[in-house]
C-alpha positions in Angstrom: -68.8 -13.8 57.0 -66.6 -15.7 59.4 -66.4 -14.8 63.0 -63.2 -12.9 63.9 -61.1 -13.9 66.9 -60.9 -10.4 68.4 -63.2 -7.9 70.2 -62.9 -4.3 69.2 -63.0 -1.6 71.8 -64.3 1.9 71.7 -65.1 3.6 68.4 -63.3 1.2 66.1 -64.5 -1.1 63.3 -62.9 -4.0 61.5 -63.2 -3.9 57.7 -62.4 -6.4 55.0 -61.3 -4.5 51.9 -63.3 -5.1 48.7 -61.3 -6.1 45.7 -59.9 -3.3 43.5 -60.6 -3.2 39.8 -57.6 -4.7 38.0 -57.9 -2.5 35.0 -57.7 1.2 34.3 -59.1 2.3 31.0 -58.9 -1.3 29.6 -55.3 -1.7 30.6 -54.5 -4.5 33.1 -52.6 -3.3 36.1 -50.3 -5.6 38.0 -51.1 -5.9 41.7 -48.0 -3.9 42.6 -49.3 -0.9 40.7 -52.8 -1.0 42.0 -53.9 1.3 44.9 -55.5 -0.4 47.8 -59.3 0.1 47.7 -60.9 2.6 50.0 -64.1 0.5 50.2 -64.7 -2.4 52.5 -67.3 -4.5 54.3 -67.7 -4.1 58.1 -67.0 -7.4 59.8 -67.0 -6.3 63.4 -67.7 -3.1 65.4 -66.4 -1.8 68.7 -68.3 -1.1 71.9 -69.0 2.5 71.1 -68.3 5.4 73.4 -69.4 6.0 77.0 -70.7 9.4 78.0 -70.2 10.8 81.5 -73.5 9.3 82.6 -72.4 5.8 81.7 -74.7 5.6 78.6 -73.3 3.9 75.5 -73.5 5.6 72.2 -73.6 3.1 69.3 -71.8 3.5 66.1 -73.8 4.3 62.9 -72.7 1.2 61.1 -73.5 -2.5 61.4 -71.8 -5.7 60.3 -72.3 -6.2 56.6 -72.4 -2.5 55.7 -70.1 -1.3 52.9 -68.1 1.8 53.9 -65.8 4.2 52.3 -62.8 5.2 54.5 -59.7 7.3 54.6 -57.0 6.4 52.1 -54.1 6.3 54.7 -56.2 5.6 57.8 -56.4 2.5 59.9 -54.1 -0.3 60.8 -53.6 -3.4 58.6 -54.2 -6.7 60.4 -53.9 -10.3 59.4 -56.2 -12.8 61.2 -56.4 -16.5 60.2 -54.8 -15.8 56.9 -57.3 -13.0 56.0 -56.3 -9.3 55.7 -58.4 -6.7 57.4 -58.0 -3.0 58.4 -58.9 -1.6 61.9 -60.3 1.9 61.6 -61.2 4.5 64.1 -64.8 5.4 63.4 -63.9 9.0 62.5 -61.9 7.6 59.5 -65.1 6.3 57.9 -66.5 8.9 55.5 -69.7 7.2 54.3 -71.6 4.0 54.0 -73.3 2.8 50.9 -77.1 2.9 50.9 
């Protein structure tokens, strides 16, 4: 995975969407008819949160994890020609084991 030119702050993660399946029941769907996938690989994580006593709480994901996230969550971002999505950590529902 290439290094990304940004540093995320707080409880945010940067995800590269995994490719969607191009068929539905054996029928090829054009790209315009496909829904964006809700699965992606974590490529960067934020700094976590600070509690009142200055202790950092780390996020429960790491770079390389595959996560499932909110359908309409996040902000799309294009970096060096690649498309990513920046998510608040509370928009992540699960990570694959």
